[in-house]
N, C-alpha and C positions, 0 to 999 in steps of 0.2 A: 756336648751333648745338644745343648741349646740350640746351636746352629743347625744341625741337622734336622730339628724340628721345624724350624723356621723354611729352610729349604724345601721340605716335604709339602707343608702348608703352601708354600707360594707354586709350588710345581706339582700339584696332585697330580693332573692327567698325566704327565711325562713321568711321573714314579710309578702309576699303576702300569702305564705302556710298557715299563721298562720290567716290572716284575711278570706280566703276563708272557712277555717275549722269554724272559728267563724260565718259566715254567713250561713254555711249549718247547722251548731249547731242549730240557732235561728230557720231557716226555720223548721228543723224537731220538734223542741219544739211548734213552732205555730200549725203545722197540727196534731201534737198529741194531744193538748189541743182541737182543735175543732172537731177532733175525738171522745175524751173521753166524749163530750157533747152528742152524739148520742150512743154511743156504751155501753152498760152494761156489768157487771159481771153477769151470771147466777142467783146469791143471789139477785142482784139487780133488774133484769128484773123481779122477782118472786114478789118482792116488790112494784114495779112501776105499775105490771099489776094486783096484787090485790088492790092497793089503788084506781087506776082509772079506775076501771070496764074493765079493759083490755082486749084484744085479740091476742093469738098468731097466727101470720100467717107464713104458710111456704112456700116458694117461690121456693123450690128446684123442680127437676124433680120428675114427679109424682111418677115414681118407687122408688127412695129414699124415698118418702113420705111414700107411701106402705109398705117397709121395716122397718122403725122405723120415728117417729115423738113424739114430745111433745104432751104429754097426753091433749087433747082438744082442738090442734092445727088445724087450717084450712088450708088446701091446696087451693091456689090461684097461678094460672098461672100469670106470669108476666104482660102478654097482656091484663089479665082481671081485673087488681087488681084495678083499678079506679072503676069500676060498682061493684066490689066485696065488696068494703068497704063500698060502700054506704050502702049496707044490712047488713054487719057485724059491724059496727060502726055507732051508732045511732046517737053520738055525737062527733064532731071532737074534744072534749076536754078528750075523752075518750084515753086510751092510747093502743097504737098499737106496739105490739114487732114482729119485723119480723127477720127471719133467712135464710139462704141460699145465692147463688151465686149473687153479686152484691147487698147485703141487703143495705149496706153503701149509694150507689148512691141513691138508691129509697128511703130511708129514706130523705135524703136531700131533695128530689123532692116533698114527702109526707108534710113534713116542710114547703114548699113554696105553696101548695095547702091548707094550713091549719089545717093539722094535728100535731100540735106543741108537743104531746105529742108522737111522734113517735121515736121507738128505735131499734136498733138492740143488739143481742148478741154477746158477744165479745166470739170468737172461736165457734160460730153456735151451732150444736146440739153436737158436740164433747165434748165441754167444759160444755155443759148442763148434759150430762151424766157422765163426768167426778166428776161432782159435785154431782153427787148422786139423781138428780131429776128424776121425773118418765117420762118414754117413754112409748108408746105403740109400740109394737113389733109386727107384723104381719107374 
């Protein structure tokens, strides 16, 4: 134990740096695990939506939606999301898969509002396209 105290006193800067890096690593891992619970790969999004009678909701700008969107996705303006969800999702237990700007924050709010099967697509529509899933191009 005496050797540890001597080592720390002689290498204080490196010990503090090590502790800082360790804390940052732990914080990063916790945030990633929390994020992974709401973010799905495109493949898992398809599975969740199909099993959970889900709906895909595009919250990007209308122009972006018009250019290209997930097949059968509904475009919803963020400010109208709550009203639109009541029409689109008959049961709060059904899956809701969002993609677009700030989708993670919106899904977190939806889950607090009772839509516990709400998710985002990790990588958004670009990851969807890269996975080879169907999109509607206009």
